[in-house]
C-alpha positions in Angstrom: 0.0 0.0 0.0 1.1 3.6 -0.6 -0.4 7.0 0.2 -0.7 9.5 -2.6 -2.3 12.9 -3.0 -5.8 13.0 -4.6 -5.6 13.7 -8.3 -8.4 14.3 -10.7 -8.0 10.9 -12.3 -8.7 9.3 -8.8 -11.9 11.2 -8.1 -14.2 8.6 -9.6 -12.7 5.7 -7.7 -12.7 7.8 -4.5 -16.4 8.7 -5.0 -17.2 5.0 -5.6 -15.3 4.1 -2.4 -17.4 6.7 -0.4 -20.5 4.7 -1.3 -19.2 1.9 0.9 -19.5 4.1 4.0 -23.2 4.7 3.9 -25.1 5.7 6.0 -22.3 7.5 7.8 -20.3 8.6 4.8 -22.2 9.6 1.7 -20.7 10.3 -1.7 -20.7 13.9 -2.8 -21.1 15.4 -6.2 -18.2 14.4 -8.6 -17.3 18.1 -8.9 -16.7 18.3 -5.2 -13.9 15.6 -5.5 -12.5 17.3 -8.6 -12.3 20.6 -6.6 -10.6 18.8 -3.7 -8.0 17.3 -6.1 -7.5 20.6 -7.8 -7.3 22.9 -4.7 -6.6 20.8 -1.6 -4.7 17.7 -2.9 -2.1 18.0 -0.1 -4.7 17.4 2.6 -6.6 14.8 0.6 -4.5 11.6 0.8 -5.6 8.4 -1.0 -4.5 4.9 0.0 -3.7 2.8 -3.0 -3.2 -1.0 -2.9 -0.2 -2.4 -4.7 -2.3 -2.9 -7.8 -3.3 0.8 -7.8 -6.9 0.2 -6.5 -8.2 3.0 -4.2 -8.7 1.4 -0.8 -8.9 4.5 1.4 -9.2 8.2 1.3 -9.4 11.3 3.5 -10.8 14.6 2.3 -9.4 17.5 4.2 -9.2 21.3 3.8 -6.9 23.8 5.4 -9.1 26.7 6.6 -8.6 29.9 4.7 -10.3 31.9 7.5 -8.3 30.1 10.3 -5.2 28.7 8.7 -4.2 27.1 12.0 -7.1 24.6 11.4 -7.4 21.7 9.0 -10.9 20.2 8.7 -11.2 16.6 7.6 -14.6 16.2 6.0 -14.5 12.4 5.2 -12.4 9.4 6.0 -13.1 6.1 4.5 -11.4 2.7 4.2 -12.8 -0.1 2.0 -14.6 -2.7 4.2 -12.2 -5.4 3.0 -9.2 -3.4 4.2 -10.4 -2.1 7.6 -8.5 -2.7 10.8 -5.1 -2.6 9.0 -4.0 0.9 10.0 -5.0 2.6 6.8 -7.1 5.3 8.5 -4.2 6.0 10.8 -1.9 6.3 7.7 -4.3 8.7 6.1 -4.7 10.9 9.2 -0.9 10.7 9.7 -0.4 12.1 6.2 -2.9 15.0 6.9 -1.1 15.6 10.2 2.3 15.8 8.5 1.1 18.2 5.9 -0.8 20.3 8.4 2.1 20.6 10.7 4.5 21.5 7.9 2.0 24.3 6.9 2.0 25.7 10.4 -1.5 24.4 11.3 -2.1 23.7 15.0 -5.2 21.6 14.9 -7.0 19.0 12.8 -10.7 18.5 13.5 -13.4 16.3 12.1 -17.0 15.4 12.9 -19.2 12.4 13.0 -22.8 11.8 13.6 -23.4 11.1 17.3 -24.7 7.6 16.8 -21.6 6.5 14.8 -19.9 4.6 17.7 -17.3 3.0 15.4 -16.1 6.5 14.3 -16.0 7.6 17.9 -13.8 4.7 18.8 -11.5 5.3 15.8 -11.0 9.0 16.4 -10.2 8.4 20.1 -7.7 5.6 19.1 -6.0 8.0 16.7 -5.5 10.6 19.5 -8.4 12.9 18.8 -10.5 14.2 21.8 -14.3 14.6 21.7 -14.9 18.3 22.0 -17.2 19.4 24.8 -20.6 19.9 23.3 -23.9 21.4 24.1 -25.3 18.0 25.2 -24.3 14.3 25.6 -26.0 11.8 23.3 -28.2 9.5 25.5 -27.3 6.3 23.6 -23.6 6.7 23.0 -22.5 9.2 25.7 -20.7 11.2 23.0 -20.5 15.0 23.4 -22.5 16.7 20.7 -22.4 20.3 19.3 -25.8 21.5 18.3 -26.2 22.8 14.8 -22.5 22.4 14.0 -23.1 21.9 10.3 -26.2 24.1 10.2 -29.7 24.0 11.7 -30.6 20.5 12.9 -27.2 19.1 11.9 -25.8 18.3 15.3 -22.4 16.6 15.3 -19.8 15.1 17.6 -16.7 17.1 17.0 -13.1 15.7 17.5 -9.9 17.7 17.8 -6.3 16.7 17.3 -3.9 19.3 18.6 -0.7 19.5 16.7 1.2 22.0 18.9 
């Protein structure tokens, strides 16, 4: 396996991979992946199997408003390749790029009921940001309206400083 920056020729396979994450990760419009490859490739690593097949991806963006922050929108690993450290490699790549650019924090979100994501983010060194309330089923801290009205999310921070 190797990690490479997202390129426009990989956007189709990355979008296809995103469909394996439903209901938690949903594929976006193809133009979204094209823009990520064209504008944010450094913070959008792709895991490629030895045969070149896309088996993992992270879509991240360095904030233009707050350059000390990098937001990771999606992380996905193909179901046949999970529990092999690929998500850690993808986040590690984002971390290296973010640190080199002077960023101080990586953050990401998940839906409060996604307990597998919660366990993954904690295992990778993220902390669950204090929220507006605690989810009754999972115990996860949740920030109300984080992604807009009615879009409550668990938010996770990884400090780089």
